[in-house]
C-alpha positions in Angstrom: -32.8 114.9 181.7 -36.3 113.9 180.5 -37.4 117.7 181.3 -34.8 119.0 179.1 -35.6 116.7 176.3 -39.2 117.7 176.6 -38.3 121.4 176.3 -36.2 120.8 173.2 -39.1 119.0 171.7 -41.5 121.8 172.4 -39.1 124.6 171.3 -38.4 122.6 167.9 -42.3 122.2 167.3 -42.9 126.0 168.0 -39.9 126.7 165.7 -41.5 124.6 162.9 -45.0 126.3 163.3 -43.3 129.8 163.1 -41.2 128.8 160.1 -44.5 127.3 158.3 -46.5 130.5 159.3 -43.7 132.9 157.9 -43.7 130.7 154.7 -47.2 130.9 154.1 -47.3 134.7 154.6 -44.4 135.0 152.3 -46.2 133.0 149.5 -49.4 135.2 149.8 -48.3 138.2 147.7 -50.3 141.3 146.4 -50.1 142.3 142.7 -51.6 145.2 141.0 -53.2 146.1 137.4 -53.4 149.7 136.2 -54.5 151.1 132.7 -51.0 152.8 132.6 -49.2 149.6 133.6 -47.2 147.1 131.4 -47.2 143.3 131.3 -43.5 143.4 131.6 -43.6 145.0 134.8 -43.2 143.3 138.1 -46.9 143.8 139.2 -46.2 146.1 142.2 -48.1 149.0 142.9 -45.5 151.3 141.5 -44.9 148.9 138.6 -48.4 147.3 137.7 -49.2 145.1 135.0 -51.6 146.5 132.2 -54.2 143.7 131.7 -56.4 141.6 133.9 -55.9 138.7 131.5 -52.1 138.7 132.0 -52.6 138.9 135.6 -54.7 135.8 135.9 -52.6 133.9 133.4 -49.9 131.3 134.1 -47.1 133.8 132.9 -47.7 136.2 135.6 -46.3 133.8 138.3 -49.5 134.1 140.7 -49.7 131.3 143.2 -52.6 130.3 145.6 -53.2 132.9 148.3 -52.1 135.6 146.0 -54.3 138.8 145.6 -54.7 140.8 142.3 -55.8 144.4 142.9 -57.1 146.3 139.9 -56.9 150.2 140.0 -59.6 152.4 138.8 -60.6 152.5 135.0 -62.1 150.5 132.2 -60.3 147.3 131.0 -61.6 146.2 127.6 -61.7 142.4 127.2 -63.9 141.5 124.6 -62.5 138.2 124.1 -62.8 137.4 127.7 -60.7 136.7 130.8 -59.6 133.0 131.4 -58.0 132.3 134.9 -55.2 129.5 134.1 -54.3 128.7 137.6 -56.1 127.6 140.8 -55.9 128.5 144.3 -56.6 125.9 147.2 -59.3 125.8 149.7 -57.3 127.4 152.3 -55.4 129.7 149.9 -57.9 131.2 147.4 -56.6 133.6 144.6 -58.3 137.0 144.9 -59.2 139.3 141.9 -60.7 142.5 143.3 -60.6 146.3 142.9 -58.2 148.4 144.7 -59.4 150.4 147.6 -63.2 150.4 146.4 -62.1 152.1 143.3 -64.4 151.8 140.2 -63.3 149.0 138.0 -65.2 148.1 134.7 -64.5 145.4 132.3 -66.5 146.8 129.3 -67.0 144.9 127.1 -65.7 142.0 129.0 -66.6 138.5 130.6 -64.6 136.0 132.8 -64.7 132.2 132.0 -63.6 129.5 134.3 -62.9 126.3 132.5 -63.0 122.8 134.2 -60.4 122.3 137.1 -59.7 126.1 137.7 -60.8 126.4 141.2 -60.7 128.6 144.4 -61.1 132.1 143.2 -62.7 135.2 144.8 -64.1 138.0 142.6 -64.9 141.2 144.4 -65.8 144.8 143.4 -65.6 144.4 139.5 -68.2 145.2 136.9 -68.5 143.0 133.8 -70.5 144.6 131.0 -71.7 144.5 127.4 -70.1 141.2 126.2 -71.3 138.9 123.6 -71.2 136.1 126.1 -72.1 135.4 129.5 -71.0 137.8 132.5 -69.2 134.7 134.2 -69.3 131.5 132.3 -68.2 128.7 134.9 -68.1 125.3 133.0 -67.0 121.9 133.4 -66.0 120.0 136.8 -65.1 122.3 139.9 -64.9 121.6 143.5 -67.5 122.7 146.1 -66.6 126.4 147.0 -64.6 126.9 144.2 -65.8 130.4 143.2 -66.9 133.2 145.5 -68.4 136.4 143.8 -69.2 139.6 145.9 -70.0 143.2 145.2 -69.7 142.7 141.4 -71.9 143.8 138.7 -73.1 141.7 135.5 -75.1 143.8 133.0 -75.9 144.2 129.5 -74.5 140.6 128.5 -75.8 139.3 125.2 -76.3 136.0 127.1 -76.7 135.5 130.9 -75.5 137.4 133.7 -74.0 134.3 135.2 -74.1 130.8 133.9 -73.2 127.7 135.8 -72.7 124.6 133.4 -72.0 120.9 134.6 -71.4 118.0 134.6 -70.5 119.2 138.3 -69.9 122.7 138.8 -69.3 122.3 142.6 -70.6 125.1 144.8 -70.7 128.8 143.8 -71.2 131.7 146.2 -72.9 134.9 144.9 -73.4 137.7 147.3 -74.2 141.3 147.1 -74.0 141.4 143.5 -76.1 143.3 140.8 -77.3 141.2 138.0 -79.4 143.0 135.5 -80.5 143.8 131.9 -78.8 140.8 130.4 -80.1 139.3 127.2 -81.7 142.6 126.3 -81.1 146.2 125.6 -84.1 148.7 125.7 -86.5 145.9 125.7 -85.1 144.2 122.7 -83.7 140.9 123.2 -80.0 140.4 122.2 -79.3 136.4 122.6 -81.1 133.2 123.1 -80.8 133.1 126.9 -80.8 136.1 129.1 -81.3 135.0 132.6 -79.7 136.5 135.7 -78.4 133.3 136.9 -78.9 130.2 135.1 -77.8 126.6 136.0 -77.1 123.3 133.8 -75.4 120.4 135.4 -76.0 116.9 136.9 -74.6 118.3 140.1 -73.6 121.7 141.8 -75.1 124.1 144.1 -75.3 127.9 144.8 -75.5 130.2 147.8 -77.0 133.3 146.5 -77.4 136.1 149.1 -78.5 139.8 148.9 -78.3 140.3 145.2 -80.4 142.5 143.0 -81.5 140.5 140.0 -83.8 142.6 137.7 -84.7 143.4 134.4 -83.2 140.2 132.6 -84.7 139.2 129.3 -85.4 135.4 130.6 -85.7 134.6 134.0 -84.2 135.9 137.3 -82.9 132.6 138.5 -83.3 129.6 136.4 -82.2 125.9 135.6 -81.5 123.5 132.8 -84.1 120.7 132.7 -85.3 118.1 135.1 -83.0 115.6 133.9 -79.8 117.5 134.2 -80.0 119.9 137.1 -80.5 119.3 140.7 -79.2 122.3 142.8 -79.5 120.2 146.1 -78.7 121.8 149.3 -78.6 125.4 147.8 -79.4 128.7 149.6 -81.3 131.5 147.9 -81.6 134.2 150.8 -82.5 137.8 150.7 -82.5 138.6 147.1 -84.4 141.3 145.4 -85.8 139.6 142.2 -87.5 142.3 139.9 -89.1 142.8 136.6 -87.5 139.9 134.8 -89.3 139.1 131.5 -90.2 135.6 132.4 -90.4 134.0 135.9 -88.6 135.5 139.0 -87.2 132.0 139.7 -87.9 128.5 138.5 -86.3 125.9 141.0 -85.8 122.3 140.4 -83.5 121.4 143.4 -84.1 119.5 146.8 -83.5 120.1 150.2 -82.8 123.7 149.8 -83.6 127.1 151.5 -85.4 129.7 149.6 -86.1 132.4 152.1 -86.4 136.3 152.8 -86.4 136.9 149.1 -88.6 139.8 147.5 -90.0 138.8 144.0 -92.1 141.4 142.1 -93.2 142.4 138.6 -91.7 139.0 137.2 -93.4 137.7 134.0 -95.6 140.8 133.3 -93.8 141.5 130.0 -93.8 137.8 128.8 -95.5 137.6 125.3 -95.8 133.7 125.2 -99.5 133.5 124.5 -99.8 129.9 125.9 -98.7 131.4 129.4 -100.5 134.8 129.2 -97.7 135.9 131.7 -95.2 134.2 133.8 -95.0 133.6 137.5 -93.1 134.8 140.3 -91.9 131.5 141.8 -92.0 128.0 140.5 -91.0 124.8 142.4 -90.7 122.2 139.5 -92.3 118.7 139.4 -89.5 116.7 140.9 -88.4 119.2 143.5 -88.8 118.1 147.3 -87.7 118.8 150.8 -87.3 122.6 150.1 -88.0 125.3 152.7 -89.8 128.4 151.1 -90.2 130.8 153.9 -90.5 134.3 154.6 -90.7 135.6 151.0 -92.8 138.3 149.5 -94.1 137.3 146.1 -96.4 139.8 144.4 -97.3 141.6 141.3 -96.3 138.9 138.8 -97.6 138.2 135.3 -100.3 135.6 135.7 -99.8 133.8 138.9 -97.5 134.3 141.9 -96.7 130.8 143.0 -96.2 127.5 140.8 -95.9 124.7 143.5 -95.5 121.6 141.3 -93.1 119.5 143.5 -93.8 117.3 146.4 -93.1 117.5 150.3 -92.0 121.0 150.4 -92.6 123.6 153.1 -94.3 127.0 152.4 -94.2 128.8 155.5 -94.7 132.5 156.3 -94.8 133.9 152.8 -96.7 137.0 151.8 -98.4 136.3 148.1 -100.3 139.1 146.6 -101.6 139.1 143.2 -102.4 142.9 142.2 -101.2 143.1 138.5 -103.4 143.0 135.5 -101.5 141.2 132.7 -101.8 143.2 129.4 -99.0 142.1 127.3 -101.3 139.6 125.2 -104.9 140.1 125.3 -107.1 137.4 126.3 -105.7 135.9 129.4 -108.3 133.1 130.3 -107.8 133.0 134.1 -105.3 133.9 136.8 -104.7 133.3 140.5 -102.4 133.8 143.3 -101.5 130.2 143.4 -102.2 127.5 140.5 -102.1 123.8 140.8 -101.8 121.8 137.6 -103.4 118.1 137.4 -99.6 117.0 137.3 -98.6 118.8 140.4 -97.2 116.8 143.3 -98.5 116.1 146.8 -97.7 116.5 150.3 -96.7 120.1 150.4 -97.2 122.0 153.7 -98.9 125.6 153.4 -98.9 127.1 156.8 -98.9 130.7 158.1 -98.9 132.4 154.6 -100.9 135.5 153.6 -102.7 134.8 150.2 -104.2 137.5 148.6 -105.6 138.6 145.1 -106.5 142.3 144.8 -107.6 142.0 141.2 -111.3 142.4 140.3 -111.3 141.3 136.8 -113.6 138.4 136.0 -111.7 135.1 136.1 -108.6 136.9 137.5 -109.4 137.3 141.1 -108.9 133.9 142.6 -106.8 133.1 145.5 -106.3 129.6 144.4 -107.1 127.5 141.1 -106.5 123.8 140.9 -106.9 122.0 137.6 -108.3 119.1 139.7 -109.3 119.6 143.1 -107.5 116.7 144.3 -104.3 118.9 143.8 -105.5 121.1 146.4 -106.5 118.5 148.8 -103.7 116.5 148.4 -101.5 119.3 150.2 -101.5 120.2 154.0 -103.2 123.7 154.6 -103.7 125.6 157.9 -103.4 128.8 159.6 -103.3 130.7 156.3 -104.8 134.1 155.8 -106.9 134.8 152.5 -108.3 138.0 151.1 -110.1 138.5 147.7 -111.9 141.6 148.3 -112.7 142.7 144.8 -114.5 140.1 142.8 -117.0 141.4 140.1 -117.8 138.0 138.6 -121.4 136.8 138.9 -122.4 134.2 141.8 -120.9 131.8 142.2 -117.7 132.5 140.1 -117.0 135.4 142.8 -115.5 133.0 145.3 -111.8 132.9 146.0 -111.5 129.1 145.3 -111.7 127.4 141.8 -111.3 123.6 142.2 -112.1 122.0 139.1 -114.1 118.5 139.5 -114.9 119.1 143.1 -118.2 117.9 144.6 -120.8 120.4 144.3 -119.9 123.6 142.8 -116.3 124.0 141.7 -116.2 127.5 143.3 -116.0 127.8 147.0 -115.5 130.2 149.9 -113.0 129.4 152.6 -115.9 128.6 154.9 -117.1 125.9 152.2 -113.5 124.5 151.9 -113.5 123.9 155.6 -116.8 122.2 155.7 -116.3 120.1 152.8 -112.7 119.1 153.1 -111.9 118.9 156.7 -109.2 119.2 158.2 -108.0 121.5 155.6 -107.6 125.3 156.6 -109.2 124.5 160.1 -107.6 127.6 161.6 -107.3 129.6 158.4 -108.9 133.1 158.0 -110.6 135.2 155.5 -110.0 138.9 156.3 -108.1 142.0 155.5 -104.6 141.5 156.7 -104.3 145.4 157.5 -100.7 146.1 156.1 -99.2 149.3 157.3 -99.2 151.1 154.0 -99.9 148.9 151.1 -98.0 148.6 148.6 -95.1 150.4 150.5 -95.0 148.4 153.5 -96.4 145.0 154.1 -95.8 145.2 157.8 -98.9 144.4 159.9 -100.6 146.9 162.1 -101.4 146.1 165.7 -105.1 145.5 164.8 -104.2 142.8 162.0 -106.1 139.5 162.4 -102.8 137.9 161.3 -101.2 139.0 164.6 -100.7 135.8 166.8 -102.8 133.8 164.5 -100.2 131.5 163.1 -99.4 127.9 163.9 -96.6 127.2 166.5 -94.4 125.1 164.2 -92.4 122.2 165.3 -88.5 121.6 165.1 -87.0 122.4 162.6 -89.3 125.0 161.6 -89.8 126.6 165.4 -88.9 130.0 163.9 -88.8 132.7 166.6 -91.9 135.0 167.4 -93.2 137.8 169.4 -96.5 137.2 171.4 -98.7 134.2 172.1 -98.1 132.6 168.6 -96.4 133.3 165.4 -97.9 136.0 163.0 -99.2 135.0 159.7 -97.2 136.2 156.7 -93.7 137.4 156.0 -93.4 140.2 158.7 -93.7 139.5 162.6 -95.5 142.5 164.2 -93.0 143.7 166.8 -95.3 145.8 169.0 -95.1 149.0 167.3 -96.8 150.7 164.6 -93.5 151.9 163.0 -92.8 149.5 160.1 -89.3 148.7 158.8 -89.5 149.8 155.2 -88.6 147.7 152.4 -85.4 148.7 150.8 -83.4 146.9 148.0 -80.4 144.9 149.4 
């Protein structure tokens, strides 16, 4: 008798699971939008709606888990698209192009007001609006917006703006974000960054995006008082030719890794800066891992590490660009430390190069006061500044203001005067495979097997007896993996 009862209970439970599954499947519907549709239609593939605004609104009847597929064509939405319903964490609403067809919203933008959560955007191109490509504002849940394979270009303001007080967590993957805030080199608005963030709380996960040619910064922030971005991931992005810095970062405990920053800040005409930088870690930022990045060819300097207790590991930093937008740039370097910079940052296994030969522009490191250099932890780095034309002693690669003796120093003098700084660091040609096309190391490079073996949690895998210095690990062959845009 008991066995029969147990079988009945099991069958009942199974039936409930099946019913629940079928209910979920029945609720997840697919609707269609096409340029030849009507908003009075039923939204099927043979009877599509006409506008995206109607599809994402409350009148269309969409529910959590539904998908809206947009057929090829241009959908002009100059007054913007405003989703008026929300999905759920397990049943997000998807707005995407149909079968990889080309869909443009030109002119047009999309805005998510407070409380509109759990949306996915995929395969759409938002262009030429008088606003931001995405305007995500108010209070949102973590993971409430996922954007992939979209384009945000030629907007009067920013490509994507995330505004607090808590915009939750936003994922931006495999997108093109370019030419915002400018048209043919002429600014069109007061902003113009690729991705800009304002808010007392929120985080982003940005991977494999092209962020280029924006009038302000590639990735930016609000201010130290209203933006944190803790626990974010900025991974494998190509950040190229933004008018100001490639990225300014204020967050804590985040990963900034495998990115390629180049030619940022070279057009910046602010004379008090004489060109902007590739990457800046702001004064209050701490606990960040900045690893395996290439930062090169920026306006005035490549790295501005103002925060404290951050980890700069396995980066390749190269200054090889002469800033010309405003005459009279007083000095330049690969890394600059200001008097107010933080302390306790780790610099290990980095290649730090300055290939410029102009007087006052050829330094690997400048510190406004030498203690800002000695307050950090330095070792197993490779330096190379082969073309100084300044008279002795200005021709040395380190310029540390107020340092004992001469403020100009070689790496050997640094080791002797400030032990244990740079105890295992090198001054040598890194022997790239084919600079500037490839930063892969040749077999004969002094950087091979010359890095520090890092401890948990930074014990990255390596080939050989020790890690290599710089971004790319030599794999045992002189056939490099050429750098391609993501």
